[in-house]
PLY file of the C-alpha trace (Angstrom):
ply
format ascii 1.0
element vertex 237
property float x
property float y
property float z
element edge 236
property int vertex1
property int vertex2
end_header
0.00 0.00 0.00
1.31 3.43 -0.96
1.31 6.13 1.73
-0.86 8.27 -0.58
-3.61 5.65 -0.25
-3.18 5.07 3.47
-5.95 7.05 5.18
-5.90 5.05 8.42
-2.13 5.29 8.65
-2.28 9.04 8.06
-4.85 9.41 10.86
-2.78 7.26 13.21
0.37 9.25 12.37
-1.38 12.58 13.00
-2.75 11.46 16.35
0.59 10.00 17.43
2.45 13.22 16.62
-0.15 15.83 17.59
-2.45 14.17 20.12
-5.39 14.80 17.82
-6.61 13.89 14.34
-9.27 14.91 11.86
-12.25 12.71 11.07
-11.44 9.23 9.74
-14.44 8.67 7.48
-15.79 5.25 6.49
-18.00 4.64 3.46
-19.92 1.52 2.43
-22.39 0.68 -0.31
-24.55 -1.03 2.34
-24.67 1.69 5.02
-24.51 5.41 5.64
-21.20 7.18 6.16
-19.59 6.49 9.51
-16.36 7.44 11.25
-13.70 5.76 13.36
-12.69 7.72 16.48
-8.91 7.80 16.02
-8.31 8.16 19.78
-9.86 4.69 20.22
-7.01 3.23 18.16
-4.61 4.34 20.92
-6.61 3.01 23.84
-4.74 1.62 26.82
-5.59 -1.59 28.68
-8.16 0.02 30.97
-10.03 1.47 27.98
-10.21 -1.84 26.11
-13.43 -3.89 25.94
-13.68 -6.97 28.13
-13.26 -9.39 25.20
-9.99 -7.74 24.17
-8.66 -7.88 27.72
-9.55 -11.57 27.86
-7.76 -12.25 24.56
-4.62 -10.44 25.72
-4.60 -12.52 28.90
-4.92 -15.77 26.92
-2.21 -14.88 24.39
0.98 -16.83 25.10
4.31 -17.85 23.62
5.28 -16.19 20.34
2.37 -13.89 19.48
1.42 -12.46 16.09
-0.78 -9.34 16.27
-2.59 -9.17 12.91
-3.88 -5.86 11.53
-2.28 -4.16 14.50
-3.01 -0.53 13.54
-1.37 1.78 16.07
-0.09 -1.23 18.02
-2.24 -0.69 21.10
-2.57 -4.43 21.79
1.11 -5.11 21.12
2.14 -2.33 23.51
0.00 -3.87 26.27
1.35 -7.37 25.56
4.92 -6.08 25.76
4.05 -4.45 29.07
2.95 -7.89 30.26
6.38 -9.23 29.33
5.08 -11.18 26.34
6.84 -11.67 22.99
4.87 -10.13 20.13
5.30 -9.31 16.45
2.79 -6.94 14.84
1.83 -6.81 11.16
-0.25 -4.35 9.17
-0.57 -3.39 5.50
-0.44 0.33 6.37
3.09 1.78 6.00
2.40 4.80 8.20
0.86 2.64 10.92
3.89 0.36 10.89
6.20 3.38 11.15
4.27 4.63 14.20
4.37 1.19 15.82
8.13 1.02 15.39
8.46 4.42 17.06
6.35 3.05 19.92
8.89 0.25 20.37
6.86 -2.50 18.70
8.44 -5.17 16.47
6.25 -4.31 13.47
6.34 -5.47 9.85
4.48 -4.07 6.86
2.88 -7.09 5.22
-0.41 -8.65 4.24
-1.45 -11.68 6.31
-1.85 -13.63 3.07
1.60 -12.75 1.72
3.44 -16.07 1.93
6.82 -14.35 1.88
6.05 -13.51 5.52
6.96 -16.62 7.48
7.26 -17.78 11.07
5.57 -20.02 13.59
3.42 -18.48 16.30
1.81 -19.92 19.41
-0.93 -17.28 19.38
-2.30 -15.43 16.36
-4.27 -12.45 17.62
-7.02 -10.97 15.42
-8.87 -8.27 17.35
-11.08 -5.24 16.60
-13.36 -7.48 14.53
-10.36 -9.53 13.49
-12.45 -11.69 11.16
-12.75 -8.65 8.91
-9.35 -9.31 7.35
-10.66 -12.57 5.86
-12.87 -10.43 3.62
-15.51 -12.92 2.44
-16.70 -16.39 3.36
-15.33 -17.57 -0.01
-11.85 -16.73 1.32
-12.19 -19.04 4.34
-10.27 -22.01 2.84
-7.36 -19.72 1.93
-7.42 -18.20 5.42
-7.29 -21.53 7.23
-4.61 -22.81 4.87
-2.52 -19.75 5.75
-3.10 -20.33 9.45
-1.69 -23.85 9.11
1.50 -22.28 7.76
1.83 -19.77 10.60
0.67 -21.68 13.67
3.17 -23.50 15.85
2.24 -26.99 17.09
-0.61 -26.63 19.61
-0.94 -22.95 18.65
-4.26 -21.17 18.34
-6.00 -18.12 16.92
-7.88 -15.68 19.14
-10.40 -13.78 17.01
-13.28 -11.48 17.84
-16.23 -10.70 15.61
-19.92 -9.78 15.67
-23.13 -11.24 14.28
-24.74 -8.46 12.24
-28.15 -10.11 12.20
-29.37 -7.48 14.67
-29.29 -4.97 11.81
-32.05 -6.97 10.10
-34.30 -7.51 13.11
-37.97 -6.60 12.66
-40.19 -5.21 15.40
-41.69 -8.65 16.02
-38.25 -10.11 16.75
-37.86 -11.94 13.44
-34.94 -11.36 11.09
-35.40 -10.16 7.51
-32.30 -11.67 5.90
-32.04 -12.59 2.21
-30.79 -16.17 2.42
-30.40 -16.33 -1.37
-27.93 -13.43 -1.42
-24.35 -13.12 -0.19
-23.70 -13.79 3.48
-25.16 -10.84 5.40
-21.94 -10.13 7.29
-19.94 -9.33 4.13
-19.45 -5.59 3.71
-17.43 -3.33 1.46
-15.63 -0.37 2.97
-13.60 2.59 1.84
-11.83 5.02 4.16
-10.95 8.67 3.75
-8.81 10.92 5.93
-8.69 14.57 4.88
-8.04 14.31 1.13
-6.46 10.84 1.32
-8.81 8.24 -0.15
-8.19 4.52 0.24
-9.25 1.71 -2.07
-12.47 -0.22 -1.49
-11.94 -3.47 0.42
-14.05 -6.40 1.65
-14.63 -6.82 5.38
-16.24 -9.81 7.09
-18.35 -9.90 10.22
-19.22 -13.53 10.97
-21.52 -15.21 13.46
-20.00 -17.95 15.59
-22.06 -20.78 14.09
-20.91 -19.91 10.56
-17.31 -19.52 11.73
-17.51 -22.96 13.38
-18.82 -24.50 10.16
-15.95 -23.17 8.07
-13.42 -24.08 10.75
-14.60 -27.69 10.75
-14.57 -27.82 6.95
-10.91 -26.79 7.00
-9.55 -28.99 9.77
-9.97 -26.61 12.69
-12.18 -26.53 15.76
-13.82 -23.37 17.06
-14.40 -22.70 20.75
-16.62 -19.89 21.99
-14.48 -18.30 24.69
-16.86 -15.51 25.70
-19.81 -13.52 24.42
-20.05 -9.76 24.61
-23.04 -7.57 25.38
-24.17 -6.98 21.80
-23.86 -9.94 19.43
-20.06 -9.86 19.70
-17.86 -12.71 20.85
-14.31 -14.01 21.25
-13.43 -17.32 19.58
-10.45 -19.65 19.90
-9.53 -21.56 16.73
-7.11 -24.47 16.78
-6.24 -27.44 14.60
-8.55 -30.36 15.33
0 1
1 2
2 3
3 4
4 5
5 6
6 7
7 8
8 9
9 10
10 11
11 12
12 13
13 14
14 15
15 16
16 17
17 18
18 19
19 20
20 21
21 22
22 23
23 24
24 25
25 26
26 27
27 28
28 29
29 30
30 31
31 32
32 33
33 34
34 35
35 36
36 37
37 38
38 39
39 40
40 41
41 42
42 43
43 44
44 45
45 46
46 47
47 48
48 49
49 50
50 51
51 52
52 53
53 54
54 55
55 56
56 57
57 58
58 59
59 60
60 61
61 62
62 63
63 64
64 65
65 66
66 67
67 68
68 69
69 70
70 71
71 72
72 73
73 74
74 75
75 76
76 77
77 78
78 79
79 80
80 81
81 82
82 83
83 84
84 85
85 86
86 87
87 88
88 89
89 90
90 91
91 92
92 93
93 94
94 95
95 96
96 97
97 98
98 99
99 100
100 101
101 102
102 103
103 104
104 105
105 106
106 107
107 108
108 109
109 110
110 111
111 112
112 113
113 114
114 115
115 116
116 117
117 118
118 119
119 120
120 121
121 122
122 123
123 124
124 125
125 126
126 127
127 128
128 129
129 130
130 131
131 132
132 133
133 134
134 135
135 136
136 137
137 138
138 139
139 140
140 141
141 142
142 143
143 144
144 145
145 146
146 147
147 148
148 149
149 150
150 151
151 152
152 153
153 154
154 155
155 156
156 157
157 158
158 159
159 160
160 161
161 162
162 163
163 164
164 165
165 166
166 167
167 168
168 169
169 170
170 171
171 172
172 173
173 174
174 175
175 176
176 177
177 178
178 179
179 180
180 181
181 182
182 183
183 184
184 185
185 186
186 187
187 188
188 189
189 190
190 191
191 192
192 193
193 194
194 195
195 196
196 197
197 198
198 199
199 200
200 201
201 202
202 203
203 204
204 205
205 206
206 207
207 208
208 209
209 210
210 211
211 212
212 213
213 214
214 215
215 216
216 217
217 218
218 219
219 220
220 221
221 222
222 223
223 224
224 225
225 226
226 227
227 228
228 229
229 230
230 231
231 232
232 233
233 234
234 235
235 236
C-alpha cells in the first residue's frame, strides 16, 4: 500500500504526533457514512473492551498481532512481558508502531513471503474482517496452518450483524439467497487521502464454526459480549 492511499495510517500518524486527528471517514455501499474515532485506536488496557482484555490474557508464547493498527494491543502485551510481532498493511501505521517500540512489519497476512511459527495469532477489533468474504475461508485456514506453531491457536473477535435486520416482532429479515449478510465493502478517507475499497467480514459464531470444521480446525466460543459480539479460539482439530 502506498502512503498516498493510506488514510488510516495518516490518521494514526497525525494522532501520534499531535495528540489529535481529523475525522477518519468510512463509506460503504450497504450503510450510511460512519467514522472511526482515532483516539480509540490508541486506547490503553483500561479502555479496552472486556473481550480484548480476555484475549490479551490468553495470548501466550510467540504472538502475532494481525492488523495491528497503532499497536495498542502489542504495547500492552509487551508491558505484560510477552513476545509479540505486529503486522499491518499500512506503511504509516507500521512506522508509528516502530516508534512506539513494537516489532512491526508491513505485510499482508496472506503474503506467503512472511513466514514464522506463532503460538498465538491475535485478530482483534473485529479480526475476522481481514478474511474479507466467506469464499476466502479455505485460503485463510490454509494460511493459518503455515503460521501456527504446534498446539498454537488463533484468538479472534467478531460480531453477528443479524441485529441490523431484526424486525419489530423479533424476526430477522435476511435474504438467504444473497451473499452472506456479514460481508461488507468499505472505503476510508482521511482529509483528502482516499483509500481503495476493500471487503470486510463480520461472521456469526455458528458460521465460523462450520468453516473451521470444513478446514480442519475446531472453534471454541471463549466468551460472548453484550451486543452480538464474541471471542473465539480456533485451533487445529
